[in-house]
N, C-alpha and C positions, 0 to 999 in steps of 0.2 A: 553182698552184704553192705548194709546202710550203714554211712558214716555220720556222725553228729558233731558238730562243732560249736565249742564252747568257748566264748571269749575271754580273755584275762584281762579283766576291766581294771582300769585306773582312773584315776582323779588329779593326780599331782600335775604341777607344770614345771619345766616347760613343756607343752604336748608336742612329739615329734609331728613332722610335716607330713609325714605317710601313714598317720594315725587314723584309723576309723572311728566316727562317732557310734556311741552304743545308744540306740534308740531315741535319738535326738535329743537327748539330755547332756550333762556335763562331762559324761565318761567317755572314755576311748579306749583304745585297744590296738595293738600293733601284732598280737600273736593269738592264736587260738589253739584248743587242745582238741584233737581228733579223737572221738570214741567210737570204736568198732567192737560190736559183741565177741567176747572170749578173747581179744587183743588187749595189749598194753597200751595204754593212751600215748599220743604223739604229740608234741608241741610244734606248731608250724607257723609260718608267716601268715599274714592275711592276705597274699596274693595266693594262697591255695583255697580260698573260700569258692566253692561253687556261687552263681550269682543269686539264686534264690536263698541261700543263707545270708549273702551278704545284703541282700534286701531287707529281710525280715531283722537282721541284728542290727541295721542302721537306721530303719525307717521310723520316723517319728510316731510317737503314740498320741492319737488324740484324745482330748480330755474325755473322762467318764464321769458321767452325771453333773458336767460343769466343772470337774477337778482336773485342773492340768496335771499330765503324767510326765514333767520333764525334771522331777525331783522325787525323793522318797515321800510319800504321804503317809500321814496318821489315820488310821481308821480306830476309832474307838468302838470297843465291846460294850453292848447295853443287853444284858441276858435279864428277860423279865419271865423267868421260870422258877419254879421251887427247888429245881436240884441241877443246877449247872455246877460243873466240878469246882469252880473257884468262887462264885458269887451267888450262887442259888437263893432264891427267896428275899434277896436284899431289895430288889427296884421293881415289884411287881405292881405297886400303884402309880398311876400316870403322873401325878405331882411329883413323885419322888424321883421317877425316871426322868421327868423334865428338868429337875434341878441337876441330876447328874449331868445330862446332855450339856447343860448350859454349862456347868464346870469344865467338862470335857473341849467344849469350843473355846473357852476362855484359856486353857491349858495348851491348846493347839491342835486340837483334833480336826481333821479336813473332811471326814466321813464318819457318822455314826451308824452302828450296824447293830439292829434291834433283832433279838433273836427269842421265840417262843418255844423253843423245843430243844431240849438238851440232847447233844449228840455225844456226849463224853462215853467212852468205854462203857459198855453194858446196858447203857440208856435204853428204854423203852419206847416206842412210837406214841406221839400225843395225838388224840383223834384231832381232825381240822376244825371241828367247832371251838374247841378248847383253846388250839393255837391261836385263832383268829382274836377269839376274847380275850387273850393276853396282850396280843402286840397291837391289835387296831386302836384302842385308847390311847396307848403310849406314843405311837407313830402321829397320831391326829394331834396330839398335845405338842409334840415336839415341832411338828411341821407348821402349828400354829403360831409359834413363837420364835423360832428360829429359821434361816435362810440355810443354814447347813444342810447339804445334801445326806439323805436317810437311805439306809441299805437294809433289806429285809432278808435276814437269814433263815431260809427256810427250803424245805423238798417239795413242797406241794403247791400246786398252780391256783387252788382256790385261796389259800393263804396269800401268795404272791398278788392275786387280783385285789383283795380286801386291802391289802396293805399299801399297794400303788394308788388305789383309789383315795386314801386319806393322806397321801404325801410320799411314800416311798419311791426312790427314783433308780434302785440298781438291786436286783436279786442276786442273791448269794446263795448259791445251792451247794451242801457239802456232799451229796451225792453225784456230783458231777453230771447231772441231767439224766440220771439212770432211773430215778426213782419214780418220777411221775412223767409219762412220755407227753402230756399237755402242757408242761411248764414252758419248755422251750418255744413252741407253739404261741403261746400266750406273750411271752418276751419280745419276738420277733414281730408278732402282727402289731403290739403297741410301742414298739422301738425302745423297749426298756433294756438298758445294758445289764450285763450278766457278769458273776465270776463262777467259773467252773472250777471244781476242786477234786482231785483225785482221793479216793478213798477205796480202801479192800474189804470189801464186805457190808455188813449192816453194823449200827453201832452195838448191838447186843453182842456180836460176836466178833467184832474186827481186830480186836489185840488177842485173841485165842492162840494163834499160831501163823503170823504172817510170813510167808514165804514170796520170794521174787528171784527170777533169774539173774537179773541186774536192775536192783531198784532203780536208778536214776532213768536207765533207759526205758526200764518197763512204764515207769509215771510218765515221761515225755510222750511215748507212743500213746497211752490212754489220752492223754490231753490233747494231741494231735487230732485222733479220732474224733473226740468230743466237739473240738473248735471246728472240725470238717461238717459235724453234724448240725452245729450252731448255725454254721454258714449257709448249709443245705436248707434250714428252716427260714433262714432270711435275715440272720444278723451278720454284721461284718466283724473281722478281726479287731477294728477299732472299738468295738462295743463290747468287747470279751476281755475279761481279765482271767489269767489262769493261776491257778495255786496247786502247789506240789502235795498239799494236804498233810503237813508235819502232824505226826500223832495219830492219824487215822488209818490203821492197818498196818502200823511201823513199829520195828524195835528201834532202841536206841541207836544201834548202829545205821539203821537205814535212815533214821533221820539226821543224823549228821553227815552221812554219803550226800543228801539230797541238800542241806544246808552247805556244805561246803562247796558243792558244784552247782548251785542254783543259778548260776549265770547262763546254763545251759538251755534254760527255759525261754531266754529271751529270741532263740531261735525259732518259736512260735509265731513271732511277729505281733504279740498281744503284750499287753502291760504284765506284770508278774506282781502277785501278792502273796505275801507270806506270813501265816499265824500260827506262830510257836509260842505265845504270851502264857506264862505260868504253866505250861504242860508237863506232865508227869517225867517224861525223859531229862526235863532241866532239874529236877528234884533228884532224878537217880544219879546224875553226874555230880551234883552239888551236895546232896544230903538236905537240901531246903525243903521244909515241910513246915506248916501245911501250904497250899498253893500260893496263897497271897504273900508268902515269903519268897517268892521266887522271882521278885521285879528287879534284881540286879542282872540275874541271870537272862532273864527277857529282854532287857535293855541292850546286852552284851550282843545277844542273838540280831536285835534290830539292827543295831550298828554294823554288825557283820553282813546283814542284809544290804544295808545302804550301800556298803563299800563294792558290792557286786551290782550294783545299778538297780535292784529291787524298786519297783515304784511305789508299793503300799505294803505295808506293816500293820497287821490287825492286833493291836494290843487292849490290857486292860489298864495299865499305867501309862496314861496319856502325856499327863504333865512330865515324867521323868523321861520318858521316850523322845517327847518332842525336843526336850532340852538337849539331849544327847546328840540327836541327829543334827540340831542346829550348829553345835559345836564341832561335830564331825564334818560337817560340810565347810564352814568357816575355816576350819584348818586345813583342809585338802584342796579347796578352791579360793580361798581368801575372800567368798562372797558372804556377807553378813547383814 
């Protein structure tokens, strides 16, 4: 029976002499929680870590698309879709999208994530030609004016290729590279870093009745398999972000379990990205509605992720998140 090891992450000082560094950043840990399917988790000292887990948990994460992974970075969401759950239809023209991207950069964004297909629950697939028509002029405009790395949020290799040709530097696939078998090969062949996300089913049906044996370990196993497949295609773990897929085929209890124990995913040896911004589970817990009323809850999630060493948070509310993370970092580490 496989044992999974989740570091109990801390940032406070003084740091014990026997502490291990988390992922080459400012976080550290002296204990881990051992998870085994069907058993009660146990807290152990770091001396219990097998060598492969020790290496993956402590190894420095290389930059992704030129962005250092040594602290929590902010990925700003820029949807150029008519039907996204939070901001559908607001930023479809290239000029408006460029102004929003400029505002995000000024507010503290490290990456801009451009998407042309809504993957909210119940959303339908967008034809390739329509998706390219939405994202290509926006990415071209942003890349011509800003040096900020741009991510293309797509499941389709043709869209990714068109986006990379006009300036995108990261491919963010919410299907976890299960939708288009050509996408991983394209990214590997061209040295384009990726984000692989867990989802259960298609957007049309993913929230119908999601079921897991153990959501934390099931998601971990999926991501491990997909990371191995991406390695086989030619990418390295240093070129791969992993995302547990909050809200994608998950009930509220599933989302909370993943967020509470997100440090487990450092064991994949990749930077971790979490995108929970304005999602429905925040509204169910807090009563906040519509989606753009969920900024405070979204910022709280981002802070909780930073406290567990997550390297990237994907958010709508860049200024509020960046400010909260700056204060979180200054309080816990004294760095400002």
